[in-house]
C-alpha positions in Angstrom: 4.8 5.6 11.4 7.2 8.3 12.3 8.8 11.2 10.6 11.9 11.0 12.8 14.4 8.4 11.7 15.9 8.4 15.2 12.6 7.0 16.6 13.4 3.6 15.2 16.1 3.1 17.8 14.1 4.3 20.8 12.5 2.2 23.4 8.7 2.5 23.3 5.9 1.8 25.7 3.8 -0.3 23.4 6.5 -2.8 22.5 6.7 -2.1 18.8 9.6 -3.8 17.2 12.2 -2.0 15.2 11.0 -3.5 11.9 7.5 -2.2 12.6 8.6 1.4 12.3 8.0 2.9 8.9 9.5 6.3 8.2 7.5 9.1 6.6 7.0 9.8 3.8 5.7 6.2 3.4 6.7 4.5 0.2 3.9 2.4 -1.3 6.2 -0.6 -1.9 7.6 -0.4 1.7 4.1 -0.4 3.2 3.1 -3.4 1.0 6.3 -5.3 2.0 5.5 -4.6 5.7 1.9 -5.8 5.3 3.1 -8.9 3.5 5.5 -9.8 6.4 3.1 -8.9 9.3 0.0 -10.5 7.8 1.8 -13.4 6.1 0.3 -12.5 2.8 1.2 -14.2 -0.4 0.7 -11.9 -3.4 -0.7 -13.5 -6.5 0.4 -12.3 -9.9 -2.7 -12.7 -12.0 -3.1 -11.3 -15.5 -5.1 -8.1 -15.7 -8.3 -8.9 -17.4 -9.4 -5.4 -18.3 -7.3 -2.4 -18.4 -8.9 0.9 -17.5 -9.1 3.2 -20.5 -6.4 5.8 -20.4 -7.6 9.0 -18.9 -7.8 11.7 -21.5 -8.4 15.4 -21.1 -10.3 17.5 -23.6 -7.4 19.9 -23.4 -4.1 19.3 -25.3 -1.3 17.5 -23.4 1.5 20.1 -22.9 4.2 18.9 -20.6 5.4 21.3 -17.9 9.0 22.4 -17.4 11.6 19.7 -16.5 11.9 20.9 -12.9 8.2 20.5 -12.3 8.2 17.1 -14.0 11.0 16.1 -11.7 9.0 17.3 -8.6 6.0 15.4 -9.8 8.0 12.2 -10.4 9.4 12.4 -6.9 5.9 12.6 -5.2 4.5 9.9 -7.5 7.4 7.6 -6.6 6.6 8.2 -3.0 2.9 7.5 -3.5 2.2 10.8 -1.8 -1.3 11.7 -2.9 -1.5 15.1 -1.3 2.0 16.0 -2.7 0.9 14.9 -6.2 -2.2 17.0 -6.0 -0.3 20.1 -4.7 2.3 19.7 -7.4 -0.3 19.4 -10.1 -2.0 22.6 -8.7 1.3 24.4 -8.9 1.9 23.2 -12.5 -1.6 24.5 -13.5 -1.0 27.8 -11.7 2.4 28.5 -13.1 1.9 26.9 -16.6 -1.7 27.1 -17.6 -0.9 25.6 -21.0 -0.2 22.3 -19.1 -3.7 22.1 -17.7 -4.6 19.1 -19.9 -1.6 17.2 -18.7 -2.4 18.1 -15.1 -6.0 17.0 -15.5 -5.0 13.6 -16.8 -2.5 13.1 -14.0 -5.0 14.3 -11.4 -7.6 11.8 -12.7 -5.1 8.9 -12.4 -4.0 10.0 -8.9 -7.6 10.0 -7.7 -7.8 6.4 -8.8 -4.5 5.7 -7.1 -2.9 4.6 -10.5 0.5 5.6 -9.3 2.3 2.9 -11.4 0.6 4.1 -14.6 1.6 7.7 -13.7 5.2 6.5 -13.1 5.3 4.8 -16.5 3.9 7.9 -18.3 6.3 10.2 -16.5 9.2 7.9 -17.3 8.3 8.2 -21.0 8.5 12.0 -21.0 11.8 13.1 -22.4 13.1 16.1 -20.5 
């Protein structure tokens, strides 16, 4: 992994191929695609037998401002756990009334339920 897009074109001492470089921030789907190719995996689409109960907070769900929702969507789409947690901390700090929303999102992030988070955030009308 590299944070420098120019590293992909450089010669390297370990013989890594161009397609084995993944740029940071790593996208969840890109990493899974790479694993599929390198490990010759075949993903199986099986019906989900039991859905986890939606995470609910005891606090009311008050959505944060549109700019903060957009920032959260961005880090969720990247699958960037630390960025998600930092953004949720900022939401709670600047908009205490959104603490319930942040708690729900934080609980899902801790379980790496990024797709569920994406879906919920997509349903929020700005």
